[in-house]
C-alpha positions in Angstrom: -12.1 -10.0 0.2 -11.6 -8.9 3.7 -9.0 -7.5 6.0 -5.9 -9.7 6.2 -5.9 -9.8 10.0 -9.4 -11.3 9.9 -8.9 -13.3 6.7 -5.8 -15.2 8.1 -8.1 -16.8 10.8 -10.4 -18.4 8.3 -10.6 -22.2 8.0 -9.8 -22.1 4.3 -7.0 -19.5 4.6 -3.9 -20.4 2.4 -0.7 -18.6 3.4 1.8 -17.9 0.7 5.4 -18.8 1.8 6.6 -18.9 -1.8 8.5 -15.8 -2.6 8.5 -16.3 -6.3 4.8 -17.2 -6.6 3.1 -14.0 -6.0 -0.3 -15.3 -7.2 -0.8 -18.1 -4.7 -2.9 -18.1 -1.5 -4.8 -15.3 0.0 -2.2 -12.5 -0.4 -1.0 -11.6 -3.9 1.2 -8.8 -5.2 -0.4 -6.0 -7.1 1.5 -7.1 -10.2 0.0 -10.6 -9.9 -3.4 -9.2 -9.4 -3.0 -6.9 -12.5 -1.8 -9.9 -14.6 -4.8 -12.0 -13.5 -7.3 -9.2 -14.1 -5.9 -8.6 -17.6 -6.1 -12.3 -18.3 -9.8 -12.4 -17.5 -10.4 -9.3 -19.6 -10.7 -6.5 -17.0 -9.7 -3.0 -18.0 -7.0 -2.6 -15.4 -5.9 0.9 -16.5 -9.5 2.1 -16.1 -9.7 0.4 -12.6 -6.5 2.0 -11.4 -7.4 5.4 -12.8 -10.6 5.3 -10.8 -8.8 4.1 -7.7 -6.3 6.9 -8.1 -9.1 9.4 -8.6 -10.7 8.1 -5.4 -7.5 8.5 -3.4 -6.8 12.0 -4.7 -10.3 13.2 -3.9 -10.1 11.6 -0.4 -6.8 13.4 0.3 -8.1 16.7 -1.0 -11.1 16.4 1.2 -8.9 16.3 4.4 -6.0 18.4 3.2 -6.9 21.4 5.4 -6.9 19.1 8.5 -3.7 17.4 7.5 -2.0 20.8 6.8 -3.1 22.2 10.2 -1.9 19.2 12.1 1.4 19.2 10.3 2.0 22.8 11.2 1.1 22.2 14.8 3.4 19.2 15.2 6.3 20.1 12.9 9.6 20.2 14.7 12.4 20.0 12.2 11.0 21.6 9.1 9.6 18.7 7.2 7.8 15.4 7.7 5.9 12.7 5.8 3.1 10.3 6.6 2.2 7.0 5.0 -1.5 6.2 4.5 -3.0 2.8 3.7 -6.2 2.9 1.5 -8.6 -0.1 1.7 -10.6 -0.1 -1.5 -13.2 -2.5 -2.7 -13.8 -2.6 -6.5 -17.2 -3.8 -7.7 -18.0 -5.7 -11.0 -18.4 -2.3 -12.8 -14.9 -1.3 -11.7 -16.3 1.3 -9.4 -14.0 1.7 -6.4 -15.5 2.0 -2.9 -13.4 3.4 -0.1 -13.6 1.2 3.0 -11.2 3.0 5.2 -7.9 4.9 5.4 -5.3 3.6 7.7 -3.1 6.3 9.3 -0.6 3.7 10.4 -0.7 0.8 7.9 0.9 -2.4 9.1 4.4 -3.0 7.9 4.7 -6.4 9.6 5.9 -9.0 7.2 4.2 -12.4 7.8 5.7 -14.1 4.7 8.7 -13.8 2.3 6.4 -12.2 -0.3 5.1 -9.7 2.4 8.7 -8.9 3.3 9.6 -8.2 -0.4 6.6 -6.0 -1.0 6.8 -4.0 2.2 10.6 -3.6 2.0 10.1 -2.1 -1.5 7.3 0.1 -0.2 9.5 1.5 2.6 12.4 2.0 0.1 10.2 3.8 -2.4 8.8 5.9 0.4 12.2 7.0 1.6 13.3 7.7 -2.0 10.2 9.9 -2.5 10.9 12.0 0.6 14.5 12.4 -0.3 16.4 10.0 2.0 19.5 8.7 0.4 21.4 5.5 1.1 24.4 6.6 3.2 27.7 4.7 3.2 28.2 3.9 6.9 32.0 3.8 6.6 32.1 7.3 5.0 29.6 8.7 7.5 31.7 7.6 10.5 35.1 8.9 9.3 
């Protein structure tokens, strides 16, 4: 496994342009990965619990810095930030943090990518409280 921006340049790279086949090529959805791991006998719940634990501990370790920067740069009373965590999981299901991306790419290179990243943006907006506004009602 490697970073997608590097992986897509490999000679054996297989791009997935099939929206409804989320387990084909070098980029899979998390649900496809979970299905595959369960099929081969992996304790997926344990793996995700350990990954979540890693993410929470990482965020707690930098919380004072994040809080300080938020206070310094806050203009309108609230804000949010999206982080991307690159995690490698070994054969013992131990997660290893590779890096945290402060501005993860939301570029969609395939139909599957567009579906996944659109859902991510929608979920993010829902979490921070944005609501879908009827444009016609808003302009009258």
